[in-house]
C-alpha positions as CSV (number, residue, x, y, z in Angstrom):
1,X,-55.0,60.2,130.6
2,X,-52.6,58.0,128.7
3,X,-51.7,55.8,131.6
4,X,-54.8,56.2,133.9
5,X,-57.9,55.7,131.7
6,X,-60.2,57.7,134.0
7,X,-58.0,60.8,133.8
8,X,-58.3,63.4,131.0
9,X,-55.6,65.3,129.2
10,X,-56.1,69.1,129.7
11,X,-54.4,72.3,128.7
12,X,-54.0,74.6,131.7
13,X,-53.6,78.4,131.8
14,X,-52.5,80.0,135.0
15,X,-53.8,83.6,135.7
16,X,-52.8,85.7,138.6
17,X,-55.4,88.5,138.5
18,X,-57.8,86.9,139.4
19,X,-55.9,83.9,140.7
20,X,-57.4,81.0,138.6
21,X,-56.1,77.9,136.8
22,X,-58.4,77.6,133.8
23,X,-58.4,74.3,131.9
24,X,-59.3,73.6,128.3
25,X,-59.7,70.6,125.9
26,X,-56.3,70.2,124.2
27,X,-58.0,69.5,120.9
28,X,-59.2,73.1,120.7
29,X,-61.9,75.4,121.8
30,X,-61.6,78.9,123.1
31,X,-63.9,78.5,126.1
32,X,-62.5,76.9,129.2
33,X,-64.0,73.7,130.4
34,X,-63.6,74.9,134.0
35,X,-61.5,76.8,136.4
36,X,-59.9,76.3,139.8
37,X,-59.9,79.3,142.1
38,X,-56.5,79.5,143.6
39,X,-56.8,82.3,146.2
40,X,-56.0,80.7,149.6
41,X,-55.4,77.3,148.1
42,X,-52.8,74.7,149.2
43,X,-50.7,73.0,146.6
44,X,-48.4,70.1,147.4
45,X,-46.4,67.3,145.7
46,X,-48.1,63.9,145.9
47,X,-45.6,61.0,146.3
48,X,-48.1,58.1,146.4
49,X,-51.6,57.7,145.3
50,X,-54.0,54.8,146.1
51,X,-54.8,52.4,143.3
52,X,-51.8,53.5,141.2
53,X,-48.7,51.7,140.0
54,X,-45.3,53.2,140.9
55,X,-44.4,53.9,137.2
56,X,-47.7,55.9,136.8
57,X,-47.0,58.5,139.4
58,X,-43.3,58.6,140.1
59,X,-42.6,62.2,141.2
60,X,-45.1,63.8,138.8
61,X,-48.3,64.2,140.7
62,X,-49.4,67.2,142.7
63,X,-52.6,68.2,144.5
64,X,-54.5,71.5,144.8
65,X,-56.8,71.9,147.7
66,X,-59.0,75.0,147.3
67,X,-60.2,77.3,150.1
68,X,-63.5,75.4,150.0
69,X,-61.6,72.1,150.4
70,X,-62.1,70.8,146.9
71,X,-59.2,68.4,146.0
72,X,-57.8,68.4,142.5
73,X,-55.1,65.9,141.5
74,X,-52.9,66.9,138.5
75,X,-50.1,65.0,136.7
76,X,-47.2,66.9,135.2
77,X,-45.1,65.7,132.3
78,X,-41.9,65.5,134.4
79,X,-40.6,66.0,138.0
80,X,-39.1,69.3,136.9
81,X,-42.4,70.5,135.4
82,X,-44.2,69.5,138.6
83,X,-41.9,71.7,140.7
84,X,-42.4,74.6,138.3
85,X,-46.2,74.3,138.4
86,X,-46.2,74.0,142.2
87,X,-44.1,77.2,142.6
88,X,-46.2,79.1,140.1
89,X,-49.5,78.1,141.7
90,X,-48.2,78.9,145.2
91,X,-47.2,82.4,144.0
92,X,-50.5,83.0,142.3
93,X,-52.5,81.9,145.4
94,X,-50.6,84.3,147.6
95,X,-50.5,87.4,145.3
96,X,-53.6,86.9,143.1
97,X,-57.1,88.2,143.8
């Protein structure tokens, strides 16, 4: 959200049972704004995105494609964090309900 004005900053909580990635407003609030069902999803690193400058997305974007083919693009804080999120989401999508 800081670099791409149409993106929003969100706090994410990964749950395995059931396999969901809930997202919240980082300013507060106990209720999630929404959730991504992870069972059967595909998650991959995104190296290039249309309409973006190289410094905006350099090794920090990843994509979640749900079982019903909804695409979510997320941006991590660093390449290391992106790798950690991808591994954790892949594990939850395989083992979660």
